[in-house]
C-alpha positions in Angstrom: 56.5 127.2 52.0 55.0 124.6 50.1 56.2 120.9 51.4 57.9 118.1 48.9 58.1 115.4 51.5 55.9 115.5 54.8 55.9 112.9 57.9 52.6 111.4 58.7 51.8 111.1 63.0 48.8 110.1 64.8 47.1 109.5 67.5 46.5 105.5 67.3 44.3 105.3 70.1 42.0 107.8 68.2 38.3 107.1 67.1 38.7 107.6 63.4 42.5 108.0 63.3 43.2 105.0 60.4 40.6 106.1 58.4 41.8 110.0 58.0 45.2 108.5 58.2 44.5 106.4 54.7 42.3 109.7 53.5 45.3 112.0 53.6 47.8 109.7 52.8 45.8 109.5 49.4 45.1 113.0 48.6 48.9 113.9 49.2 49.7 111.3 46.9 47.5 112.2 44.6 49.3 116.0 44.3 52.5 114.1 44.6 53.8 115.2 47.7 55.5 112.3 49.3 54.7 110.7 53.0 56.5 109.1 55.5 54.8 107.7 58.2 55.6 107.0 61.8 55.6 103.1 62.9 52.1 103.1 64.8 51.0 105.5 62.4 51.8 103.3 59.4 50.7 100.0 61.3 47.2 101.7 61.3 46.9 100.9 57.7 48.5 97.8 57.5 52.1 99.2 56.5 55.0 98.1 58.0 57.8 100.8 56.9 57.2 103.7 59.3 59.9 105.6 61.1 60.9 107.1 64.1 59.6 110.6 65.4 63.0 112.0 65.4 63.7 110.3 61.2 60.8 111.8 60.3 62.2 114.9 61.5 65.2 114.7 60.0 63.1 113.4 56.6 60.2 115.6 56.3 59.8 118.6 55.2 56.5 119.5 57.2 55.0 117.1 60.0 51.3 116.9 60.0 50.7 115.4 63.1 46.5 114.3 64.2 45.3 114.6 67.6 44.9 116.9 70.1 47.3 119.0 72.2 48.9 115.7 74.0 49.8 114.5 70.4 51.7 117.4 69.7 53.5 117.7 73.0 54.6 113.9 72.0 56.2 114.9 68.6 58.0 117.5 70.1 59.1 115.6 72.9 60.1 112.7 69.9 61.8 115.5 67.8 64.6 115.7 70.6 67.0 118.8 68.1 65.4 118.9 64.9 62.2 120.7 65.4 60.8 121.0 62.2 57.3 122.6 61.3 54.4 120.8 63.0 50.7 121.1 60.9 48.1 119.8 63.6 44.9 118.3 62.6 42.4 117.9 65.8 41.1 114.5 66.2 41.4 115.3 70.4 39.2 117.1 73.0 40.5 120.8 73.2 43.3 121.3 70.1 44.2 124.7 71.0 48.0 123.8 68.6 46.0 122.3 65.9 45.0 123.8 62.8 41.4 122.5 61.5 39.2 119.3 62.4 39.3 116.3 60.9 36.2 116.9 58.8 38.1 119.7 57.1 40.8 117.5 56.0 40.3 118.1 52.6 40.8 121.8 53.3 44.1 120.6 55.1 45.8 118.9 52.4 44.7 122.2 50.2 46.5 124.6 52.6 49.3 122.5 52.8 49.6 122.1 49.3 49.7 125.2 48.2 51.1 126.7 51.2 48.6 128.5 52.3 49.8 128.6 56.4 51.8 130.6 58.3 54.6 129.7 61.1 53.8 130.8 64.5 57.5 130.8 66.1 56.7 129.3 69.8 59.0 130.0 72.6 60.2 126.9 74.5 61.4 126.2 77.9 65.0 124.8 78.7 64.4 122.9 82.4 67.4 121.8 84.2 67.6 119.9 87.3 70.9 120.4 89.1 71.8 118.7 92.9 74.8 120.3 94.2 76.3 121.7 91.7 75.9 118.7 89.4 74.0 118.9 86.3 71.3 116.3 86.8 69.0 116.4 83.5 68.2 119.1 80.5 65.0 119.1 78.6 62.7 121.1 76.7 58.9 121.7 76.6 56.8 123.7 74.8 53.3 123.8 77.3 55.4 124.2 81.2 57.1 122.7 83.9 55.3 121.6 86.9 56.6 120.4 89.7 53.9 118.8 92.0 53.4 116.5 95.0 53.2 112.8 95.3 50.2 110.8 96.3 50.7 112.2 99.8 47.5 114.9 100.4 50.3 117.5 101.6 51.2 120.2 100.5 54.5 121.0 99.4 57.5 124.0 100.0 59.0 125.6 96.5 61.6 128.4 97.0 61.3 130.5 94.2 63.8 132.9 92.6 64.1 135.2 89.7 67.2 136.6 88.3 68.9 135.7 91.4 66.3 137.1 93.4 64.2 135.9 96.0 60.1 135.6 94.6 58.7 133.7 97.9 58.5 130.3 99.2 55.3 128.6 97.7 53.3 126.7 99.8 51.1 125.0 97.5 49.9 121.7 95.9 52.8 122.4 93.5 53.6 125.1 91.0 53.1 125.6 87.4 55.8 127.8 84.7 54.1 128.2 81.2 55.1 129.8 78.3 52.5 131.6 76.2 51.7 128.7 74.5 51.3 126.8 77.7 49.2 129.2 79.2 45.9 127.8 78.4 46.9 124.4 79.7 47.7 123.3 84.1 48.1 127.0 84.3 45.2 128.6 83.3 43.2 125.8 85.0 44.8 126.8 88.0 43.8 129.9 87.9 46.9 131.4 85.6 45.9 134.3 82.3 46.3 133.2 78.9 48.9 135.3 77.3 48.8 135.7 73.4 51.9 133.6 71.7 53.8 136.3 71.0 54.3 138.5 74.5 57.3 137.7 75.7 56.9 136.7 79.0 56.3 133.4 81.1 53.7 133.2 83.9 54.6 131.2 87.2 51.3 129.7 88.9 50.9 128.4 92.3 48.7 125.4 92.7 46.1 125.5 95.1 48.6 127.6 97.5 48.1 127.8 101.3 48.7 131.9 100.8 45.7 133.3 99.4 47.9 136.1 98.1 50.5 134.1 96.1 48.9 134.7 92.6 49.9 134.4 89.0 53.3 136.1 88.6 54.5 137.3 84.7 58.1 137.7 84.5 59.4 138.5 80.8 60.8 135.2 78.9 65.0 136.8 79.3 64.5 135.7 82.5 66.0 132.9 84.6 63.8 131.0 87.1 64.6 129.1 89.8 62.7 126.4 92.1 64.4 124.5 94.9 62.5 121.7 96.4 63.0 123.0 100.3 60.7 120.5 102.0 63.0 117.7 103.6 60.4 114.9 104.4 57.6 115.1 101.4 58.7 114.0 98.3 58.3 116.2 94.6 58.0 115.6 91.2 58.7 118.0 88.3 56.5 117.1 85.0 57.2 118.5 81.3 54.6 118.8 79.4 52.6 115.9 80.8 55.2 113.4 80.5 56.2 110.7 82.6 56.9 112.8 86.6 60.9 112.6 87.8 61.3 113.0 91.3 63.5 115.7 92.3 65.9 114.9 95.8 65.6 117.3 98.3 67.8 120.6 97.6 67.5 120.1 94.0 66.6 122.9 91.7 65.1 123.6 88.9 66.5 126.1 86.6 64.1 127.3 83.7 65.1 129.5 81.2 63.8 130.2 77.2 65.8 127.5 75.0 67.9 128.9 72.2 65.3 127.0 70.4 61.7 127.5 69.0 58.7 125.1 67.4 57.5 126.6 64.0 53.4 125.7 64.5 51.7 126.3 61.6 48.7 128.2 61.8 46.0 129.6 59.1 45.9 133.5 58.1 42.1 133.2 58.4 42.2 132.6 62.1 43.5 134.6 64.8 44.9 133.5 68.4 41.8 135.4 70.2 39.5 133.6 67.4 41.2 130.2 68.6 40.6 131.4 72.4 36.6 131.9 71.5 36.3 129.0 69.7 37.9 126.6 72.3 36.5 128.1 75.1 33.1 129.1 74.1 33.1 132.3 74.7 30.2 134.7 73.4 29.9 137.8 75.0 28.1 139.5 77.3 24.3 138.6 77.3 22.3 141.3 76.3 20.5 143.5 79.3 17.0 144.3 78.1 15.6 147.6 79.3 
């Protein structure tokens, strides 16, 4: 695709964000691509004509997001029902979801204007909280749904079912249910596997489980995963993509399934997923053994 209008969204707190916004705006306008900016992004260069993320989603053909993976997750949560393609430029730390670093912004502009990128359709989680049969909350997540303990340093119990069949009651610091996209985030830190984006599965990973045989479980992405807060005396919190935690009352059930929506995420054809993994995790292969 060669977009006619782009929405520009930057993490305003990142060093160099204002300069990068000004440079990108100038380069895009030089190629006759219309630029719309998010409110805080526009303010970085002294403008007051910004839009909300949702408004940009309605107006733009492509969203160019400047920051790290957390910035992209924030944008996804702000888009609500309109999930426009996202092209990420990394001015964060890790950047699994971004295409290029900020130093290559001219290459980014060229790729976008010429349409020399592909869109990887990333699966989303649909997450619903119910209690006593009443639906309390229903939203989406790109990376993961995390059930965890509060400030009290005590394990929590999470009764887990897959497609109605009992899996186990995890006695742990928490539980991560991740998409393939989210497999390189919290789930990986908790010891979970790396999943290829189009692998068609979810991963359930306990966080510091009391029973050492409790390990990650991979299930098909057509599965319905139910997690129940089964400990009455200690709080459990649900966090989606690192957003503000939601307290779960005793007996609440978190139901997780594949969303009907997908996120079109821009990727450059010359860089494979495993190339990104090698780069970001600094994998250099096995050392040569002298004989």
